[in-house]
N, C-alpha and C positions, 0 to 999 in steps of 0.2 A: 666540310672539306670533301671534295669529290675524289674518289679513288678510281683510277683507271685500271685497265687490264694489266698494264706493265707493272704498276705498283703492287697489284694483287699477286702477280707471278713472282715478283721479287720477294715479297713476304713469304710465299710458299717455299721458295728456295732457301731462305734463311732458316725457316722452321725445320726443314729437313736436316740441316746441320745440327740443330739443337735437340729436336724431338725424335728424329728418325722418320722414315718414309710413311709407316703405317699411321702413326699419331698425327702427322701432318695431313695425310689424306683425310682422316676422320675430321680433324678440326676445319680444314678448308671446305669439306663437303657441308659441314654444319653451317659455317659462315656463308657459303654460297646459297644454301637453301633458305636462309632468312631473307635475303634480298635487301637492297638498300633502303627501301621504304618501310621495312619492319623494324629497323633499329631506332630506338627512341633517343632523342637528343635531350640535353639538359633543359632546353626550352620547352620541349614536349612534356617533360616530367613536371616542370614548374607550372605549366598551364593546367595539367591534370590536378596537381596539388591545389591550385587556386580554385578550381571547380569544386573539389572535395571540401575545401574550407568554406566556400560559399554555401554549399549544401548543408554542411554541419551547422553553420550560423543560422540558416533558415530554420532548420529543425530545432535548434535551441530556442529560437523565438516562438515556434509553435508549442513546444513543451512548456515554456514559461507561461504562455497564454492559457494553455489547458490547465496548468497547475493553479493559476490565479482563479480560474473559473471553479475548479474543484474546491479551492480554499474558501471561496465565497459561499458555495453550496454547503460545505461542511459547517461553516459558521451559522448559516441559516438553520440547518438541521439541529445543531447544538442548542441554539436559542429556542427552537420549538420543543426540544426534549426538556429543557429547563422549565419552560412554561408548563408543560404537562406534569412535570414533577411537582411544581408548586401547587397546581390544581389538586393533584393526588394527596399532597401533604395537608392541604386545607380540608379535603374530604375525609382524610384519616383522622384529623383532629376532631372534626364534627362527629364522626362515628365513635371515637374513643369517649368523647363527652357524653354521648347518648348511652353508651354501655355503662359508664360510671353512674349516670342517673338511674338507669334500670337496676343496677346493683344496689344503689342506696335505697331505692323504693322497695325492692324485694327484701332487703335487710330489715327495714322498718316493719314491713308486713310480717315477716317471720318473727321478729321480736314481739309484735303485738299478738300474733297468734300463739306464740309460746307463753306469753303472759296470761292470755285468756285460758289456755289449756291448763296451765299450772294453777290458776285461780279456781277453775272448775274442779280440778283434781283435789285441791286443798279443801274445797267445799264438800266434796264427796267424802273425803277422809274425815273431815270434822263431823259431818252428819252421821257417818258410820260409827264414829267414836261416841256419839250421843245415844246411840241405840243401845 
């Protein structure tokens, strides 16, 4: 709706009756400084909202795409870590079996050494008793 100078002046006169001269001067100066082209219409606002909504939808799509890529990368990394863990588990089992074998061998050797030492000591005690 176009507002001409006559309507503008009529509004100012009515505002003087309601607000007083000082308040009217302040309000009319502010309205006059805006200019007709700076006041946004509902259509302007709707157009701005539409642009913002389109931008947000585009960003949502980009974020979804990025999230899917990250999810796939994470799944690959997890599978790799699981494989490494299985390899380490197998290696650990092999090392534990080796340590058990070493302990069993050393136990047998210690037992045989102890038996030999005790037999030798018994022989020495027996020989000493014969003297």
